[in-house]
C-alpha positions in Angstrom: 27.1 18.9 -73.9 26.1 15.4 -74.9 29.5 14.2 -73.9 29.0 15.6 -70.1 25.1 13.8 -69.7 26.2 10.0 -69.8 24.5 7.1 -68.4 27.2 6.8 -65.9 26.0 10.7 -64.7 22.5 9.4 -64.6 23.1 6.3 -62.7 25.3 8.5 -60.1 22.6 10.9 -59.8 19.9 8.2 -59.1 22.5 6.2 -56.7 23.0 9.5 -54.7 19.3 11.2 -54.7 17.0 8.2 -54.1 18.4 7.3 -50.8 18.1 10.9 -49.7 14.6 11.2 -50.9 13.8 8.3 -49.5 12.3 9.1 -45.9 10.7 12.4 -47.2 7.4 11.3 -48.6 6.4 8.6 -45.9 7.7 11.2 -43.2 5.5 14.0 -44.8 2.5 11.6 -44.9 3.0 10.3 -41.3 3.8 13.9 -40.0 0.3 15.2 -41.4 -1.5 12.3 -40.3 -0.5 12.3 -36.7 -1.3 15.8 -36.6 -4.4 15.6 -37.7 -5.6 12.6 -35.8 -4.1 13.8 -32.4 -4.0 17.5 -32.8 -0.8 17.8 -31.5 2.0 18.9 -34.3 4.7 17.9 -31.8 3.5 14.1 -32.2 3.3 14.8 -35.9 7.2 15.6 -35.9 7.7 12.7 -33.7 6.1 10.2 -36.3 7.7 11.8 -39.2 11.1 11.2 -37.4 10.0 7.2 -36.7 9.0 6.9 -40.6 12.5 8.2 -41.6 14.3 5.9 -39.1 12.1 3.2 -39.6 12.7 3.7 -43.7 16.4 4.1 -43.4 16.6 1.0 -41.3 14.8 -1.1 -43.8 17.2 0.2 -46.6 20.1 -0.8 -44.3 18.8 -4.2 -43.9 18.0 -4.9 -47.4 21.6 -3.5 -48.5 23.8 -4.5 -45.5 22.1 -7.7 -44.4 20.5 -8.9 -47.6 23.2 -7.7 -49.8 21.0 -5.9 -51.9 21.3 -3.2 -54.4 20.7 0.4 -52.6 19.4 2.0 -55.5 16.7 -0.8 -56.2 16.0 -1.1 -52.3 15.3 2.8 -52.0 13.4 2.8 -55.2 11.2 -0.1 -54.0 10.6 1.9 -50.3 9.8 5.2 -52.4 7.2 3.2 -54.7 5.9 1.6 -51.3 5.8 5.0 -49.5 3.9 6.9 -52.5 1.4 3.8 -52.7 0.5 4.0 -49.2 0.3 7.7 -49.3 -2.0 7.6 -52.1 -4.4 4.7 -50.8 -4.5 5.9 -47.2 -5.4 9.6 -47.8 -8.9 8.6 -49.1 -9.2 6.1 -45.9 -8.0 9.0 -43.5 -9.5 12.0 -44.6 -12.5 10.6 -47.3 -11.2 12.9 -50.1 -8.9 12.0 -53.0 -7.1 15.4 -53.2 -4.7 17.5 -50.8 -5.1 17.1 -47.0 -6.8 19.7 -44.9 -4.5 22.1 -42.7 -3.1 20.7 -39.7 -1.9 22.3 -36.6 1.8 23.4 -37.2 4.9 23.2 -34.9 5.2 26.9 -33.4 8.3 28.9 -34.4 10.0 30.6 -31.9 11.7 33.7 -32.4 15.4 33.3 -33.6 17.9 35.3 -31.5 20.7 33.4 -33.3 20.2 34.7 -36.6 21.6 38.6 -37.2 24.5 40.7 -35.9 24.2 39.5 -32.5 24.5 35.7 -33.4 27.8 35.5 -31.7 26.5 35.9 -28.2 24.3 33.1 -28.0 25.3 29.4 -27.1 27.4 27.1 -26.2 30.0 27.8 -29.2 30.0 31.5 -28.6 31.4 30.6 -25.0 33.9 28.5 -26.3 35.4 30.9 -29.1 35.1 34.1 -26.8 36.6 32.7 -23.4 39.1 29.7 -24.2 42.5 30.0 -25.6 41.8 27.5 -28.3 38.6 29.6 -29.2 40.3 32.7 -29.2 42.9 31.6 -31.9 40.0 30.2 -34.0 37.8 33.5 -34.0 38.8 36.5 -36.1 38.6 39.8 -34.8 
């Protein structure tokens, strides 16, 4: 088993995982902060999307234009996100622990789940009415 876990495997795991984790902390904090400040969960969701886009764009500029290492760049952005989150929580809420509850995005009923899922959406129209879709589906 020790032959399987090598430094190369660990480096590969970091190389794959860190850019994926990159927008999560900043996006989650921005979503909670925007939802709290505006009272609108949709603006919080928009703030999270903006933060993830900004972090991804920053990593792209660092990696492509500046020819920096992706792992180092994404680790730096993660550390900045963690530091900003820890620094801004006491400023916004006045507490050092977890944030208070914020409004949540309402979840609609999901008719697309269950035995009748094939009856909904444009994909089902294609599968049931077009010739290519009829060859694709299984009866």
